The first five atom37 places (N, CA, C, CB, O) and aatype in JSON, in Angstrom:
{
  "aatype": [12, 13, 6, 7, 14, 11, 0, 0, 10, 3, 10, 9, 3, 5, 10, 12, 7, 2, 11, 11, 13, 2, 15, 0, 8, 16, 9, 18, 0, 19, 5, 0, 3, 13, 4, 11, 11, 10, 7, 10, 19, 3, 11, 0, 9, 2, 0, 18, 5, 1, 0, 9, 6, 10, 19, 18, 5, 6, 14, 6, 11, 1, 18, 10, 2, 11, 5, 10, 0, 11, 9, 16],
  "atom_mask": [
    [1, 1, 1, 1, 1],
    [1, 1, 1, 1, 1],
    [1, 1, 1, 1, 1],
    [1, 1, 1, 0, 1],
    [1, 1, 1, 1, 1],
    [1, 1, 1, 1, 1],
    [1, 1, 1, 1, 1],
    [1, 1, 1, 1, 1],
    [1, 1, 1, 1, 1],
    [1, 1, 1, 1, 1],
    [1, 1, 1, 1, 1],
    [1, 1, 1, 1, 1],
    [1, 1, 1, 1, 1],
    [1, 1, 1, 1, 1],
    [1, 1, 1, 1, 1],
    [1, 1, 1, 1, 1],
    [1, 1, 1, 0, 1],
    [1, 1, 1, 1, 1],
    [1, 1, 1, 1, 1],
    [1, 1, 1, 1, 1],
    [1, 1, 1, 1, 1],
    [1, 1, 1, 1, 1],
    [1, 1, 1, 1, 1],
    [1, 1, 1, 1, 1],
    [1, 1, 1, 1, 1],
    [1, 1, 1, 1, 1],
    [1, 1, 1, 1, 1],
    [1, 1, 1, 1, 1],
    [1, 1, 1, 1, 1],
    [1, 1, 1, 1, 1],
    [1, 1, 1, 1, 1],
    [1, 1, 1, 1, 1],
    [1, 1, 1, 1, 1],
    [1, 1, 1, 1, 1],
    [1, 1, 1, 1, 1],
    [1, 1, 1, 1, 1],
    [1, 1, 1, 1, 1],
    [1, 1, 1, 1, 1],
    [1, 1, 1, 0, 1],
    [1, 1, 1, 1, 1],
    [1, 1, 1, 1, 1],
    [1, 1, 1, 1, 1],
    [1, 1, 1, 1, 1],
    [1, 1, 1, 1, 1],
    [1, 1, 1, 1, 1],
    [1, 1, 1, 1, 1],
    [1, 1, 1, 1, 1],
    [1, 1, 1, 1, 1],
    [1, 1, 1, 1, 1],
    [1, 1, 1, 1, 1],
    [1, 1, 1, 1, 1],
    [1, 1, 1, 1, 1],
    [1, 1, 1, 1, 1],
    [1, 1, 1, 1, 1],
    [1, 1, 1, 1, 1],
    [1, 1, 1, 1, 1],
    [1, 1, 1, 1, 1],
    [1, 1, 1, 1, 1],
    [1, 1, 1, 1, 1],
    [1, 1, 1, 1, 1],
    [1, 1, 1, 1, 1],
    [1, 1, 1, 1, 1],
    [1, 1, 1, 1, 1],
    [1, 1, 1, 1, 1],
    [1, 1, 1, 1, 1],
    [1, 1, 1, 1, 1],
    [1, 1, 1, 1, 1],
    [1, 1, 1, 1, 1],
    [1, 1, 1, 1, 1],
    [1, 1, 1, 1, 1],
    [1, 1, 1, 1, 1],
    [1, 1, 1, 1, 1]
  ],
  "atom_positions": [
    [[-1.98, -38.96, 7.94], [-3.23, -39.52, 9.02], [-2.58, -39.9, 10.25], [-4.13, -40.93, 8.47], [-3.08, -40.7, 11.03]],
    [[-1.4, -39.3, 10.43], [-0.85, -39.49, 11.82], [-1.68, -38.97, 12.9], [0.45, -38.87, 11.95], [-1.79, -39.54, 13.98]],
    [[-2.31, -37.78, 12.58], [-3.23, -37.2, 13.64], [-4.71, -37.87, 13.76], [-3.41, -35.68, 13.32], [-5.5, -37.52, 14.63]],
    [[-4.95, -38.74, 12.92], [-6.11, -39.32, 12.62], [-7.02, -38.91, 11.5], [0.0, 0.0, 0.0], [-6.7, -37.93, 10.83]],
    [[-8.15, -39.61, 11.23], [-8.83, -39.34, 10.2], [-9.65, -37.84, 10.1], [-9.65, -40.45, 10.14], [-9.86, -37.23, 9.04]],
    [[-10.03, -37.44, 11.34], [-10.73, -36.14, 11.38], [-9.59, -35.14, 11.07], [-11.47, -35.86, 12.84], [-9.99, -34.13, 10.49]],
    [[-8.42, -35.19, 11.3], [-7.42, -34.13, 11.06], [-7.05, -34.03, 9.54], [-6.14, -34.41, 11.91], [-6.76, -32.99, 8.96]],
    [[-7.09, -35.31, 8.99], [-6.71, -35.5, 7.7], [-7.84, -35.09, 6.8], [-6.3, -36.88, 7.49], [-7.58, -34.63, 5.69]],
    [[-9.24, -35.25, 7.26], [-10.4, -34.71, 6.5], [-10.41, -33.11, 6.52], [-11.78, -35.29, 7.13], [-10.84, -32.45, 5.58]],
    [[-9.89, -32.57, 7.68], [-9.88, -31.13, 7.81], [-8.84, -30.66, 6.67], [-9.45, -30.65, 9.36], [-9.13, -29.8, 5.83]],
    [[-7.73, -31.24, 6.74], [-6.82, -30.75, 5.58], [-7.25, -30.98, 4.24], [-5.53, -31.36, 5.63], [-6.94, -30.16, 3.38]],
    [[-7.97, -32.04, 3.95], [-8.5, -32.18, 2.52], [-9.56, -31.19, 2.38], [-9.07, -33.63, 2.18], [-9.61, -30.61, 1.3]],
    [[-10.45, -30.87, 3.3], [-11.43, -29.89, 3.16], [-10.78, -28.54, 2.84], [-12.26, -29.83, 4.41], [-11.28, -27.83, 1.97]],
    [[-9.63, -28.14, 3.53], [-9.1, -26.88, 3.2], [-8.39, -26.97, 1.81], [-8.13, -26.4, 4.3], [-8.35, -25.95, 1.12]],
    [[-7.87, -28.08, 1.37], [-7.3, -28.12, -0.04], [-8.33, -28.03, -1.13], [-6.51, -29.42, -0.25], [-8.04, -27.63, -2.26]],
    [[-9.52, -28.4, -0.79], [-10.76, -28.4, -1.74], [-11.01, -27.04, -2.04], [-12.07, -29.06, -1.15], [-11.7, -26.85, -3.05]],
    [[-10.61, -26.03, -1.41], [-10.83, -24.66, -1.67], [-10.04, -24.02, -2.7], [0.0, 0.0, 0.0], [-10.24, -22.89, -3.15]],
    [[-9.0, -24.95, -3.09], [-7.93, -24.59, -4.32], [-8.58, -25.15, -5.5], [-6.31, -25.28, -4.17], [-9.05, -26.29, -5.51]],
    [[-8.6, -24.32, -6.54], [-9.04, -24.78, -7.84], [-8.3, -25.79, -8.46], [-9.08, -23.78, -8.7], [-8.83, -26.54, -9.28]],
    [[-6.88, -25.89, -8.07], [-5.97, -27.04, -8.63], [-6.44, -28.4, -8.23], [-4.48, -26.91, -8.13], [-6.31, -29.43, -8.9]],
    [[-7.08, -28.25, -6.89], [-7.49, -29.6, -6.33], [-8.8, -30.1, -6.56], [-7.35, -29.61, -4.97], [-9.05, -31.29, -6.74]],
    [[-9.75, -29.07, -6.55], [-11.24, -29.47, -6.46], [-11.61, -29.89, -7.85], [-12.24, -28.25, -5.93], [-12.81, -30.14, -7.96]],
    [[-10.98, -30.01, -8.81], [-11.39, -30.49, -10.13], [-10.63, -31.88, -10.21], [-10.99, -29.41, -11.38], [-10.65, -32.35, -11.35]],
    [[-10.07, -32.52, -9.41], [-9.43, -33.83, -9.54], [-10.2, -34.86, -8.73], [-7.96, -33.78, -9.07], [-10.56, -34.7, -7.57]],
    [[-10.41, -36.0, -9.52], [-11.35, -37.07, -8.79], [-10.63, -37.62, -7.5], [-11.69, -38.4, -9.83], [-11.26, -38.1, -6.56]],
    [[-9.25, -37.5, -7.53], [-8.55, -38.17, -6.29], [-8.89, -37.59, -5.14], [-7.11, -38.15, -6.31], [-9.09, -38.32, -4.16]],
    [[-9.03, -36.11, -5.03], [-9.22, -35.57, -3.78], [-10.79, -35.92, -3.29], [-8.88, -33.99, -3.88], [-11.11, -35.92, -2.1]],
    [[-11.52, -36.15, -4.16], [-13.02, -36.61, -3.67], [-12.86, -38.05, -3.33], [-14.28, -36.41, -4.86], [-13.58, -38.52, -2.45]],
    [[-11.96, -38.83, -3.99], [-12.02, -40.1, -3.48], [-11.33, -40.26, -2.0], [-11.39, -41.0, -4.52], [-11.66, -41.15, -1.22]],
    [[-10.37, -39.31, -1.72], [-9.74, -39.29, -0.4], [-10.58, -38.83, 0.48], [-8.59, -38.56, -0.3], [-10.62, -39.41, 1.56]],
    [[-11.42, -37.75, 0.26], [-12.43, -37.26, 1.07], [-13.49, -38.26, 1.43], [-13.01, -36.16, 0.46], [-13.9, -38.36, 2.59]],
    [[-13.93, -38.98, 0.45], [-14.96, -40.03, 0.72], [-14.46, -41.08, 1.74], [-15.35, -40.75, -0.61], [-15.18, -41.5, 2.65]],
    [[-13.15, -41.47, 1.53], [-12.55, -42.42, 2.4], [-12.5, -42.02, 3.79], [-11.26, -42.71, 1.97], [-12.87, -42.8, 4.67]],
    [[-12.1, -40.94, 4.04], [-11.95, -40.35, 5.42], [-13.44, -40.12, 6.02], [-11.07, -38.89, 5.36], [-13.71, -40.39, 7.19]],
    [[-14.31, -39.64, 5.16], [-15.72, -39.55, 5.53], [-16.24, -40.86, 6.19], [-16.56, -39.23, 4.28], [-16.67, -40.96, 7.34]],
    [[-16.13, -41.82, 5.29], [-16.56, -43.23, 5.55], [-16.08, -43.71, 6.88], [-16.04, -44.16, 4.47], [-16.84, -44.3, 7.65]],
    [[-14.74, -43.46, 7.17], [-14.04, -43.92, 8.27], [-14.51, -43.12, 9.51], [-12.53, -43.8, 8.04], [-14.41, -43.59, 10.64]],
    [[-15.03, -41.93, 9.26], [-15.68, -41.19, 10.44], [-17.17, -41.29, 10.56], [-15.36, -39.74, 10.37], [-17.83, -40.62, 11.36]],
    [[-17.67, -42.16, 9.71], [-19.13, -42.32, 9.57], [-20.05, -41.37, 9.17], [0.0, 0.0, 0.0], [-21.23, -41.35, 9.49]],
    [[-19.38, -40.47, 8.35], [-20.03, -39.36, 7.7], [-20.56, -40.02, 6.33], [-18.98, -38.04, 7.48], [-19.99, -39.76, 5.27]],
    [[-21.59, -40.83, 6.4], [-21.88, -41.55, 5.12], [-22.62, -40.54, 4.11], [-22.82, -42.89, 5.43], [-22.39, -40.75, 2.92]],
    [[-23.3, -39.69, 4.35], [-23.91, -38.84, 3.41], [-22.92, -38.08, 2.52], [-24.78, -37.91, 4.11], [-22.96, -37.95, 1.3]],
    [[-21.88, -37.54, 3.51], [-20.72, -36.67, 2.7], [-19.97, -37.58, 2.07], [-19.73, -35.76, 3.57], [-19.48, -37.19, 1.01]],
    [[-19.68, -38.88, 2.48], [-18.95, -39.83, 1.62], [-19.59, -40.33, 0.33], [-18.65, -40.98, 2.39], [-18.93, -40.66, -0.65]],
    [[-20.94, -40.35, 0.39], [-21.61, -40.67, -0.75], [-21.4, -39.51, -1.76], [-23.06, -40.94, -0.44], [-21.06, -39.71, -2.93]],
    [[-21.6, -38.4, -1.27], [-21.5, -37.25, -2.29], [-20.04, -37.15, -2.84], [-21.92, -35.81, -1.61], [-19.8, -36.83, -4.01]],
    [[-19.1, -37.44, -1.92], [-17.69, -37.27, -2.5], [-17.35, -38.44, -3.41], [-16.59, -37.18, -1.34], [-16.64, -38.23, -4.39]],
    [[-17.75, -39.51, -3.17], [-17.9, -40.72, -4.09], [-18.36, -40.36, -5.44], [-18.88, -41.75, -3.53], [-17.68, -40.48, -6.45]],
    [[-19.77, -39.81, -5.38], [-20.28, -39.59, -6.66], [-19.56, -38.55, -7.43], [-21.64, -39.26, -6.56], [-19.4, -38.73, -8.64]],
    [[-19.09, -37.4, -6.82], [-18.26, -36.39, -7.46], [-16.91, -36.9, -8.01], [-18.0, -35.3, -6.5], [-16.42, -36.41, -9.03]],
    [[-16.24, -38.0, -7.25], [-15.06, -38.54, -7.83], [-15.4, -39.28, -9.04], [-14.33, -39.4, -6.89], [-14.69, -39.18, -10.04]],
    [[-16.56, -40.09, -9.02], [-16.89, -40.91, -10.34], [-17.4, -39.85, -11.42], [-18.13, -42.14, -10.06], [-17.14, -40.08, -12.6]],
    [[-18.01, -38.84, -11.12], [-18.0, -37.88, -12.27], [-16.82, -37.32, -12.96], [-18.63, -36.84, -11.9], [-16.81, -37.08, -14.16]],
    [[-15.82, -37.13, -12.15], [-14.46, -36.56, -12.69], [-13.56, -37.6, -13.2], [-13.69, -35.8, -11.6], [-12.63, -37.27, -13.94]],
    [[-13.75, -38.87, -12.87], [-12.64, -39.8, -13.27], [-12.81, -40.22, -14.76], [-12.61, -41.1, -12.32], [-13.92, -40.29, -15.28]],
    [[-11.73, -40.49, -15.35], [-11.6, -40.84, -16.85], [-11.34, -42.41, -16.9], [-10.31, -39.97, -17.62], [-11.97, -43.09, -17.71]],
    [[-10.58, -42.88, -16.19], [-10.16, -44.37, -16.26], [-11.12, -45.25, -15.83], [-9.0, -44.69, -15.49], [-11.62, -45.07, -14.73]],
    [[-11.5, -46.28, -16.61], [-12.61, -47.13, -16.29], [-12.34, -48.0, -14.99], [-12.92, -48.02, -17.51], [-13.25, -48.23, -14.19]],
    [[-10.98, -48.51, -14.8], [-10.74, -49.26, -13.68], [-10.97, -48.41, -12.43], [-9.37, -49.82, -13.73], [-11.59, -48.88, -11.48]],
    [[-10.46, -47.1, -12.42], [-10.73, -46.42, -11.27], [-12.23, -46.08, -11.06], [-9.92, -45.24, -11.26], [-12.61, -46.05, -9.89]],
    [[-13.04, -45.85, -11.93], [-14.36, -45.71, -11.95], [-15.16, -47.06, -11.3], [-14.72, -45.42, -13.41], [-16.01, -46.96, -10.41]],
    [[-14.74, -48.25, -11.88], [-15.31, -49.36, -11.29], [-14.87, -49.36, -9.78], [-14.89, -50.63, -12.06], [-15.73, -49.68, -8.96]],
    [[-13.81, -49.07, -9.4], [-13.3, -49.28, -8.03], [-14.06, -48.2, -7.19], [-11.63, -49.14, -7.92], [-14.51, -48.56, -6.11]],
    [[-14.23, -46.98, -7.56], [-15.04, -45.96, -6.81], [-16.66, -46.45, -6.87], [-14.8, -44.37, -7.54], [-17.39, -46.3, -5.89]],
    [[-17.04, -46.96, -7.92], [-18.44, -47.42, -7.84], [-18.57, -48.51, -6.84], [-18.95, -47.91, -9.18], [-19.56, -48.49, -6.11]],
    [[-17.65, -49.52, -6.7], [-17.67, -50.52, -5.68], [-17.54, -50.01, -4.17], [-16.56, -51.46, -5.99], [-18.18, -50.55, -3.27]],
    [[-16.8, -49.09, -3.97], [-16.77, -48.37, -2.72], [-18.0, -47.6, -2.3], [-15.71, -47.47, -2.76], [-18.38, -47.48, -1.14]],
    [[-18.56, -47.1, -3.33], [-19.9, -46.3, -3.1], [-21.02, -47.28, -2.84], [-20.32, -45.37, -4.39], [-21.85, -47.04, -1.96]],
    [[-21.06, -48.45, -3.63], [-22.03, -49.52, -3.29], [-21.87, -50.14, -1.94], [-21.94, -50.58, -4.28], [-22.83, -50.73, -1.45]],
    [[-20.78, -50.06, -1.32], [-20.42, -50.66, 0.04], [-21.22, -49.78, 1.2], [-18.68, -50.61, 0.27], [-21.51, -50.26, 2.3]],
    [[-21.49, -48.53, 0.83], [-22.1, -47.68, 1.88], [-23.46, -47.09, 1.49], [-21.16, -46.55, 2.23], [-23.98, -46.23, 2.2]],
    [[-24.01, -47.53, 0.41], [-25.36, -47.23, 0.0], [-26.23, -48.36, 0.15], [-25.42, -46.78, -1.34], [-27.42, -48.27, -0.15]]
  ]
}
């Protein structure tokens, strides 16, 4: 994030084009966080929802749900 959240989000968006990454909940959680920081609420909501769909661990799911609740 040295270059700021916009540059980081651009990089995340590029990585999401790769099948290895776009099926992992973590990339959506990171995308959601950067979107939230940039005020892109709708995109953040969608990313949190996708991360929640993909996550297996209940503690992580609870955390993501809490983050989602903060912006909805």
